C-alpha positions in Angstrom: -1.9 60.3 5.7 0.7 57.4 6.0 -0.5 54.1 7.3 1.7 54.2 10.4 0.4 57.5 11.3 -3.2 56.6 10.6 -2.8 53.4 13.0 -1.6 55.7 15.7 -4.7 57.8 15.4 -7.0 54.9 14.9 -6.1 53.3 18.3 -7.9 54.9 21.2 -6.7 54.2 24.5 -9.1 51.3 25.2 -8.0 49.9 21.6 -4.4 50.2 22.8 -5.1 48.2 25.9 -7.0 45.6 23.9 -3.9 45.4 21.5 -1.3 45.2 24.3 -3.3 42.9 26.5 -4.7 40.2 24.0 -3.5 36.7 24.6 -3.6 36.2 20.9 -0.7 37.5 18.7 -1.7 40.6 16.7 0.4 42.0 13.7 -0.3 44.7 11.3 1.1 44.4 7.7 1.2 46.7 4.8 -0.1 45.8 1.2 3.3 44.0 0.5 2.7 42.0 3.7 5.6 43.4 5.6 5.2 43.7 9.3 4.9 47.1 10.6 3.3 46.5 14.2 3.1 43.6 16.7 1.8 43.3 20.2 3.4 41.6 23.2 1.8 38.3 22.8 3.3 38.0 19.3 6.9 37.7 21.1 5.4 35.1 23.5 3.9 33.0 20.7 6.7 33.3 18.0 9.7 34.0 20.0 10.5 37.1 17.9 10.6 40.7 19.2 9.1 43.4 17.1 12.5 44.7 16.3 13.6 41.4 14.7 10.5 41.2 12.5 10.0 45.0 11.7 9.7 45.4 7.9 10.1 41.6 7.4 7.5 39.8 5.2 5.1 37.7 7.2 6.5 34.6 5.4 9.3 34.7 7.8 7.0 33.2 10.2 5.7 30.4 8.0 7.0 26.7 8.2 6.8 26.2 4.6 4.2 23.5 4.5 2.0 25.4 2.1 2.5 26.0 -1.6 1.8 29.2 -3.6 -1.8 28.3 -4.5 -2.8 28.1 -1.0 -1.8 31.8 -0.4 -3.3 32.8 -3.6 -6.6 31.5 -2.3 -6.2 33.3 1.0 -5.5 36.7 -0.8 -8.4 36.1 -3.2 -10.8 35.6 -0.2 -9.5 38.7 1.4 -10.1 40.7 -1.7 -13.5 39.4 -2.3 -14.8 39.0 1.3 -12.5 41.2 3.6 -11.6 38.5 5.9 -10.2 34.9 6.0 -9.8 32.3 8.7 -7.8 29.1 8.7 -4.9 27.0 10.0 -1.4 27.8 9.0 1.7 26.2 10.5 4.4 28.7 11.8 8.0 28.3 12.7 9.1 29.6 16.0 12.4 31.4 16.5 14.0 28.2 17.9 13.2 26.4 14.8 10.3 24.3 16.2 7.0 24.3 14.1 3.5 24.6 15.4 -0.1 24.9 14.2 -1.8 28.5 14.5 -5.3 29.5 13.9 -5.3 32.7 11.8 -8.0 35.4 11.5 -7.1 38.1 8.9 -9.0 41.2 8.1 -8.4 44.0 5.6 -7.5 47.3 6.9 -9.0 50.5 5.4 -7.7 54.0 5.2 -10.1 56.9 5.7 -11.2 57.0 2.1 -12.2 53.3 2.3 -9.3 52.0 0.4 -7.3 48.6 1.5 -4.2 49.8 3.0 -3.0 46.8 4.8 -4.1 43.8 7.0 -4.6 43.0 10.6 -3.8 39.6 11.7 -4.6 37.6 14.8 -3.5 34.2 15.5 -2.8 31.6 18.4 -1.1 28.5 18.9 -3.6 25.7 18.6 -1.3 22.7 19.3 -3.1 22.1 22.6 -6.3 21.8 20.8 -5.1 19.6 18.1 -3.5 17.2 20.5 -6.7 16.9 22.5 -8.3 15.7 19.4 -10.1 19.1 18.3 -9.0 19.9 14.8 -9.8 23.4 13.6 -8.9 23.6 9.8 -8.1 20.0 9.4 -11.9 19.0 9.4 -12.7 21.9 7.3 -10.0 21.9 4.6 -7.7 19.0 5.1 -8.0 15.2 5.0 -7.5 14.0 8.4 -5.5 10.7 7.4 -3.0 12.1 4.8 -3.1 15.8 6.0 -3.5 16.7 2.2 -6.0 19.4 1.2 -9.5 17.9 0.7 -11.9 18.6 -2.2 -13.3 21.9 -0.7 -9.9 23.5 -0.4 -8.7 21.9 -3.7 -11.6 23.4 -5.6 -10.7 26.9 -4.1 -7.1 26.5 -5.1 -8.0 25.2 -8.7 -10.6 28.2 -9.2 -8.0 30.8 -8.1 -5.2 29.3 -10.1 -7.5 29.1 -13.3 -8.2 32.7 -13.2 -4.6 33.5 -13.1 -3.9 31.1 -16.0 -6.8 32.9 -18.0 -5.2 36.2 -17.3 -1.6 35.2 -18.1 -2.4 32.8 -21.1 -1.0 29.9 -19.3 -1.9 26.4 -19.4 -3.0 24.0 -16.6 -3.3 20.2 -16.2 -5.5 18.3 -13.6 -4.7 14.7 -13.0 -6.9 12.1 -11.2 -5.1 9.2 -9.6 -7.1 6.2 -8.7 -5.4 3.2 -6.7 -5.9 -0.1 -8.3 -7.5 -2.9 -6.3 -7.3 -0.8 -3.1 -10.6 -2.1 -2.0 -9.3 -5.6 -2.1 -6.4 -4.6 0.2 -8.7 -2.8 2.7 -11.2 -5.7 2.8 -8.5 -8.5 3.1 -5.6 -7.0 5.0 -7.8 -4.7 7.1 -8.3 -0.9 7.3 -5.2 -0.3 9.5 -3.0 -1.5 6.7 -5.1 0.4 4.1 -4.5 3.6 6.1 -0.8 3.1 6.4 -0.7 2.5 2.5 -2.7 5.6 1.9 -0.3 7.6 3.9 2.7 6.4 2.0 1.0 6.9 -1.3 0.3 10.4 -0.3 4.0 10.9 0.5 5.0 9.5 -2.8 2.6 11.6 -4.8 3.9 14.6 -2.9 7.5 13.9 -4.1 6.4 14.3 -7.7 4.5 17.8 -7.4 6.4 21.0 -7.5 6.0 24.0 -5.1 3.3 25.6 -7.3 1.3 22.5 -7.7 -1.4 21.2 -5.6 -2.2 17.6 -4.5 -5.4 16.7 -2.6 -7.2 13.4 -1.5 -10.7 13.3 -2.9 -12.0 9.9 -1.5 -10.9 6.6 -0.1 -8.5 5.8 -2.8 -8.6 8.8 -5.0 -6.2 11.7 -5.3 -6.2 14.8 -7.6 -3.4 16.9 -8.8 -3.2 20.6 -10.2 -0.2 21.3 -12.3 -0.1 25.1 -13.5 2.1 26.4 -16.0 2.6 23.2 -17.9 4.1 23.1 -21.4 1.0 21.3 -22.9 -0.2 17.7 -22.6 3.4 16.3 -23.2 4.7 17.8 -20.1 1.5 16.5 -18.2 2.3 13.0 -19.6 5.8 13.0 -18.2 4.5 13.8 -14.7 1.8 11.0 -15.0 4.5 8.6 -15.9 6.5 9.6 -12.8 3.3 9.0 -10.8 2.7 5.6 -12.2 6.3 4.7 -11.7 6.2 6.0 -7.9 3.3 3.7 -7.2 4.8 0.6 -8.8 7.4 -0.1 -6.0 6.5 -2.3 -3.1 5.1 -0.6 0.1 6.1 -2.2 3.5 3.3 -2.2 6.1 3.9 -4.1 9.2 6.9 -5.8 7.8 4.8 -7.1 4.8 5.6 -5.9 1.3 2.5 -4.8 -0.6 2.3 -3.9 -4.3 -0.3 -1.6 -5.6 -0.6 0.4 -8.8 -2.5 3.6 -10.1 -4.6 4.6 -13.0 -4.2 8.2 -14.0 -6.4 10.5 -16.1 -5.4 13.8 -17.5 -7.4 16.8 -18.6 -5.9 20.0 -19.7 -6.8 23.8 -19.7 -7.7 25.3 -22.0 -7.9 22.4 -24.4 -10.6 20.4 -22.5 -12.4 23.0 -20.5 -12.3 26.4 -18.9 -14.0 25.3 -15.7 -12.4 23.7 -12.7 -15.1 21.1 -12.0 -15.3 20.1 -15.7 -11.7 19.6 -15.8 -11.9 17.2 -12.8 -14.9 15.3 -14.4 -12.9 14.9 -17.6 -9.9 13.6 -15.9 -12.2 11.3 -14.2 -13.4 9.9 -17.5 -9.8 9.6 -18.6 -8.9 7.8 -15.4 -11.5 5.2 -16.1 -10.3 4.8 -19.6 -6.8 4.0 -18.0 -8.4 1.3 -15.8 -10.3 -0.3 -18.9 -6.8 -0.1 -20.8 -5.3 -2.4 -18.1 -4.6 -0.3 -15.1 -1.2 0.9 -14.0 -1.2 3.4 -16.8 -2.4 6.9 -17.7 -4.8 8.2 -20.3 -5.5 11.9 -21.8 -9.1 12.9 -22.0 -10.8 12.8 -25.4 -14.3 13.3 -26.4 -14.4 9.8 -27.7 -14.2 8.6 -24.2 -17.4 10.3 -23.3 -19.2 8.9 -26.4 -18.0 5.2 -25.8 -18.5 5.2 -21.9 -22.2 4.3 -22.0 -24.0 3.0 -19.1 -21.9 0.9 -16.9 -23.9 0.2 -13.8 -24.7 -3.5 -13.0 -27.9 -3.9 -11.0 -29.0 -7.0 -9.0 -32.3 -7.2 -10.7 -30.4 -7.3 -14.0 -28.5 -10.4 -12.8 -31.6 -12.2 -11.6 -33.2 -11.6 -15.1 -29.9 -12.9 -16.7 -30.1 -16.1 -14.8 -33.6 -16.8 -16.1 -33.1 -15.5 -19.6 -29.9 -17.6 -20.2 -27.5 -14.7 -20.5 -25.4 -16.2 -17.9 -23.7 -19.3 -19.2 -21.2 -21.7 -17.9 -17.8 -21.8 -19.7 -15.3 -24.5 -19.2 -11.6 -23.5 -19.4 -9.1 -26.3 -20.1 -6.3 -26.7 -17.8 -3.0 -27.8 -19.6 -0.1 -29.6 -18.3 3.1 -28.4 -19.9 4.7 -31.8 -19.2 2.2 -33.7 -21.3 0.9 -31.0 -23.5 -2.8 -32.1 -22.8 -5.8 -31.0 -21.0 -5.5 -32.6 -17.6 -8.3 -30.8 -15.8 -11.1 -28.2 -16.4 -12.2 -25.0 -14.5 -16.0 -24.2 -14.7 -16.2 -20.4 -14.9 -19.6 -18.5 -15.4 -19.9 -15.5 -17.7 -22.5 -13.1 -18.4 -23.5 -11.8 -21.8 -24.6 -8.5 -21.1 -26.7 -6.5 -23.9 -24.6 -3.2 -23.4 -21.4 -4.3 -21.7 -20.7 -7.5 -23.6 -19.0 -10.4 -21.8 -18.7 -10.0 -17.9 -16.5 -12.3 -16.0 -17.9 -13.9 -12.8 -15.6 -11.7 -10.7 -17.1 -8.5 -11.9 -20.7 -9.4 -11.0 -20.3 -11.8 -8.0 -20.6 -8.8 -5.7 -24.3 -8.6 -6.8 -25.0 -11.8 -5.0 -25.8 -10.2 -1.7 -29.4 -10.9 -0.7 -30.6 -14.4 -0.1 -33.1 -14.4 -2.9 -30.4 -13.6 -5.7 -28.0 -15.9 -4.1 -30.6 -18.7 -4.0 -31.3 -18.3 -7.8 -27.5 -18.3 -8.6 -27.0 -21.4 -6.7 -29.9 -23.2 -8.3 -28.5 -22.4 -11.6 -25.0 -23.4 -10.5 -26.3 -26.7 -9.4 -28.0 -27.5 -12.4 -24.8 -26.5 -14.4 -22.4 -28.7 -12.2 -24.7 -31.7 -12.0 -24.4 -32.2 -15.9 -20.7 -33.0 -15.5 -21.2 -36.7 -15.3 -20.9 -36.9 -19.1 -17.2 -35.6 -18.8 -16.2 -38.3 -16.4 -17.9 -41.0 -18.6 -16.2 -40.1 -21.7 -12.8 -38.8 -20.1 -12.2 -40.6 -16.7 -8.5 -39.6 -16.9 -9.3 -35.8 -16.0 -7.7 -35.1 -12.6 -10.4 -32.6 -11.5 -13.1 -30.1 -12.3 -12.9 -27.0 -10.4 -15.5 -24.2 -9.5 -15.4 -20.9 -7.5 -17.1 -20.5 -4.1 -17.6 -16.9 -2.6 -17.4 -16.3 1.1 -21.2 -15.6 1.3 -21.9 -19.0 -0.1 -20.2 -20.7 3.0 -22.3 -18.8 5.6 -24.4 -21.0 7.8 -24.7 -24.7 8.7 -27.5 -25.1 6.1 -25.4 -23.9 3.3 -22.6 -26.3 4.4 -24.8 -29.3 4.6 -26.4 -28.4 1.1 -22.9 -28.1 -0.5 -21.6 -31.1 1.3 -24.6 -33.1 -0.2 -24.1 -31.7 -3.7 -20.2 -32.1 -3.7 -20.8 -35.8 -2.7 -23.4 -36.1 -5.8 -20.9 -34.4 -8.2 -18.1 -36.6 -7.2 -19.8 -40.0 -7.7 -18.0 -40.2 -10.9 -15.0 -37.8 -10.7 -13.0 -35.4 -8.5 -14.1 -31.9 -7.7 -12.0 -29.0 -6.6 -13.3 -25.8 -4.6 -11.6 -22.7 -5.4 -11.8 -19.9 -2.7 -9.7 -16.7 -2.3 -7.2 -16.5 0.6 -9.3 -14.4 2.8 -12.2 -16.8 2.7 -10.0 -19.6 3.3 -8.8 -18.0 6.4 -12.0 -16.8 7.7 -14.1 -20.0 6.7 -11.5 -22.4 7.7 -14.0 -24.5 9.9 -16.6 -24.5 7.0 -14.0 -25.5 4.4 -12.9 -28.4 6.8 -16.4 -29.6 6.8 -16.8 -29.5 3.1 -13.5 -31.3 2.5 -14.9 -34.3 4.2 -16.4 -35.0 1.0 -13.0 -35.6 -0.4 -13.1 -32.6 -2.5 -9.8 -30.9 -3.3 -9.2 -27.1 -2.3 -7.6 -24.5 -4.4 -6.7 -20.9 -3.1 -6.1 -17.8 -5.0 -6.2 -14.0 -4.3 -2.7 -13.0 -4.3 -3.0 -10.1 -6.6 -1.5 -7.5 -4.3 0.6 -9.5 -1.8 2.1 -12.9 -1.3 0.8 -15.3 1.5 3.0 -16.1 4.5 4.3 -19.8 4.7 2.3 -19.8 8.2 -0.9 -19.0 6.3 -0.3 -21.7 3.7 0.8 -24.4 6.3 -2.4 -23.6 8.3 -4.7 -23.9 5.2 -3.0 -26.7 3.6 -4.5 -26.3 0.1 -4.0 -28.9 -2.5 -3.2 -26.2 -5.2 -2.4 -22.5 -5.4 -3.9 -20.6 -8.2 -2.3 -17.5 -9.5 -4.8 -15.1 -10.6 -5.2 -13.8 -14.3 -4.7 -10.2 -13.2 -1.3 -11.2 -11.6 -0.1 -13.3 -14.7 -1.2 -10.7 -17.2 0.8 -7.9 -15.7 3.8 -9.7 -14.2 6.1 -9.0 -17.1 5.6 -5.3 -17.0 5.2 -4.8 -13.3 8.1 -5.6 -11.1 5.9 -5.7 -8.0 3.7 -8.5 -9.6 6.8 -10.4 -10.6 8.0 -10.4 -7.1 4.6 -11.8 -5.9 4.7 -14.5 -8.6 8.3 -15.5 -7.4 7.4 -15.4 -3.8 4.3 -17.7 -4.4 6.3 -20.2 -6.5 9.1 -20.3 -3.9 6.8 -21.1 -1.1 4.6 -23.6 -3.0 7.9 -25.3 -4.0 9.0 -25.5 -0.2 5.6 -26.9 0.7 5.2 -29.2 -2.3 1.9 -27.7 -3.4 1.0 -27.5 -7.1 0.5 -24.1 -8.7 -2.0 -23.4 -11.5 -1.4 -20.1 -13.6 -4.5 -18.6 -14.7 -4.7 -16.0 -17.5 -1.5 -17.2 -19.6 -2.0 -15.2 -22.9 1.3 -15.3 -24.6 4.3 -17.6 -25.3 6.5 -15.4 -23.2 4.3 -15.7 -20.1 4.2 -19.6 -20.7 7.9 -19.7 -21.0 8.7 -17.6 -17.9 6.3 -19.6 -15.8 7.7 -22.9 -17.0 11.0 -21.9 -16.3 10.0 -21.2 -12.9 8.7 -24.5 -12.2 4.9 -23.8 -13.0 3.6 -26.7 -15.0 -0.2 -26.2 -15.0 -1.7 -23.2 -16.9 -4.9 -21.9 -18.5 -5.7 -18.8 -20.5 -6.1 -17.3 -24.0 -2.8 -18.8 -25.2 -4.2 -22.3 -24.7 -7.9 -21.3 -25.8 -11.0 -19.4 -24.8 -13.7 -20.9 -22.5 -15.8 -23.5 -24.1 -19.3 -24.7 -23.8 -19.8 -28.3 -22.7 -20.3 -29.6 -26.1 -17.3 -27.7 -27.4 -15.3 -29.1 -24.4 -16.3 -32.7 -25.1 -15.3 -32.2 -28.8 -12.1 -30.7 -27.9 -11.1 -33.7 -25.5 -12.4 -36.2 -28.1 -9.8 -34.9 -30.6 -7.0 -34.6 -28.0 -7.5 -37.9 -26.3 
């Protein structure tokens, strides 16, 4: 019995009334998804009469927002479970697009064989505009409108089965934004959200129609690339991703620079399971971060073996303060004019038994509770109190600088204690406090109190954007420090170079000295010098020294 004849037999008088009177659009399609029956509500919702769509594929109704992988998941679910529900965007006859909530069930003939599909849908624009999201919450990321992990996992699983059947390769890429937390914390969540939306758009411009792109977490995206011609083809896509993210992003008239670290895994070389491919892409992504960020890495087993434990704990930090694993290093600051050491930066570092040397910026986040902060500040005070010997032997040094975090400037008691300590440190010489831009803006009053001790102020933290003239005029720092992350990447990252140029230009207008940290090559030194930066520190000039090594070095030089 033909499908059309069977439908006519199936529909009793009551069923016919329900079919004609339903406020939802109903259509019946054959196994090729061609439309063979619609109800009156179908025309009201879509604008098409039955005569206009009879025999047409249901793709005629789609807005084209979804890729092939999405529909593969739908048909796989229908095959396994007999039904599917979800949100699909339709295009009206007049060209407008609108979201619809679809319910699809398989249609079986008298022998129990699947012979077609019955689909009901309704326009859910009103629900979405009132804030009630249907599929968005279940399958899509609300901010970027990309598929979420749940949906991506289904797409990946379905596509892997097809790749196995057709002997095709497939690549998974994990993209993690570098320093996004800094942007969110310092510039605000609204700026971070706008940036994520633009990143999603740029990543979307890289993928093909058969690819899939999803947002996994705050600053992490994942891509599925079916039918790739091996690792080499995946690498070309990864390079395009990295290139897309290096261009500045304008948010609220402010140009922000960000980069991405990309990890790649490939089926079948690395795994035949979707979750394993994602995990291995994650391992490769972390290797890319360790390799300097703003780059990509392809997974290898060596990455797993060398990864090791990498979790820093607060209790480990407190033990390290007692055991002596945290030590103060002294980084000489050189004047390009005199070719001599003119100042010193005091910088703690942690010699970890498993992770090796850990710089202060990587463990300062552990100083959260009062006990660990108290222990650290006791240690810091004991280290800085021994600086008298430097001033006694080398009174010509301009200053010794050290870093203060925002949490160290909370409360009147802390300010009074630091004020007392600064006065004590400065009996013999000049001290400089180094804070990041956010701290300088948020703790302006506290810093003003501290600077009554005649200590100098240095401001840093321009890794992802340059400061405004107004901010610098308001803060009135004695010095601007260009961070090592910025200096180490400026010659290969156009965005970072723009930040350096902007900061140097503003500093010149305001007649503020600039110190470049992290100078590690003659090329970087020459470039900075040509732009008027005459104070530098970094590996090019030497590694951090112990106090005795510093004294010996100064004795030879002076």
